[in-house]
C-alpha positions in Angstrom: 25.2 -6.4 -3.1 22.8 -4.4 -1.2 20.7 -3.1 -3.8 18.1 -0.9 -3.5 15.2 -0.7 -0.8 12.0 0.4 -0.6 9.2 0.0 2.2 6.1 -2.0 1.5 2.8 -0.9 3.9 1.3 -4.3 4.7 -2.4 -3.0 4.5 -1.8 -1.4 1.0 -0.2 -4.7 -0.2 -3.2 -6.8 1.2 -5.7 -4.3 -0.6 -4.0 -4.4 -3.8 -3.7 -8.1 -3.5 -7.2 -8.5 -3.0 -8.5 -5.9 -5.4 -6.8 -8.7 -8.2 -8.9 -11.5 -6.0 -5.3 -12.8 -5.1 -5.0 -15.4 -2.7 -1.6 -14.7 -0.5 -0.7 -18.4 -1.7 -1.7 -17.4 -5.4 1.1 -14.3 -4.7 3.5 -16.3 -2.9 3.9 -18.8 -6.2 3.6 -15.9 -8.0 6.9 -14.6 -6.5 7.9 -17.9 -5.9 8.0 -17.1 -2.5 6.9 -19.4 0.7 3.7 -18.3 2.1 4.7 -16.8 5.2 7.1 -14.2 3.8 3.6 -12.6 1.5 1.7 -13.2 5.2 4.7 -11.6 7.1 4.5 -8.5 4.7 0.9 -8.0 4.5 1.2 -8.2 8.7 3.5 -5.5 9.2 2.8 -1.9 9.2 6.5 -1.1 7.2 8.8 -3.8 6.0 11.9 -2.8 4.1 12.2 -5.0 0.9 14.5 -4.9 -2.4 13.4 -2.6 -5.4 13.0 -5.7 -7.3 10.9 -7.0 -5.1 8.7 -4.2 -5.1 8.8 -4.0 -9.0 7.1 -7.5 -9.5 4.6 -6.6 -7.0 3.4 -4.0 -9.5 3.6 -6.1 -12.1 1.3 -9.1 -10.6 -1.0 -6.5 -9.1 -1.1 -4.1 -11.6 -0.2 -1.2 -9.1 2.3 2.0 -8.8 5.5 1.7 -6.7 3.2 4.4 -4.5 0.1 2.5 -4.5 2.1 0.1 -2.7 4.6 2.0 -0.4 2.7 5.3 0.8 -0.8 6.2 1.9 -2.6 9.5 0.7 -2.8 12.6 2.2 -4.8 12.9 4.8 -8.0 15.1 4.4 -7.5 18.3 6.2 -8.8 18.8 9.7 -12.4 20.1 9.9 -12.4 23.5 11.8 -15.2 23.6 14.4 -14.8 27.6 14.8 -16.5 28.0 11.5 -19.3 30.1 11.0 -22.3 30.3 8.1 -20.9 33.7 7.3 -17.1 31.9 7.3 -18.4 29.8 4.3 -17.5 30.4 0.9 -21.0 29.4 -0.2 -24.4 30.3 1.4 -26.1 27.9 3.5 
């Protein structure tokens, strides 16, 4: 009875909830959970939850699974040793 799990990122969950102008209380009610669970999920960096909860969250918040479980790739580091002649365009 284990089931599949996923790691939800609290900051991403909060951002998704706020984008649809939903309060924590409203999200908890929609999920039939105690508000403390929602507060805990949002406060945690990465929390393991059952896959069916992730599916419910994606439907309620109108987001993809990836939007709750991962951050986008960071930007490429800026090279400080570049000279104007190294650039692919003229300055």
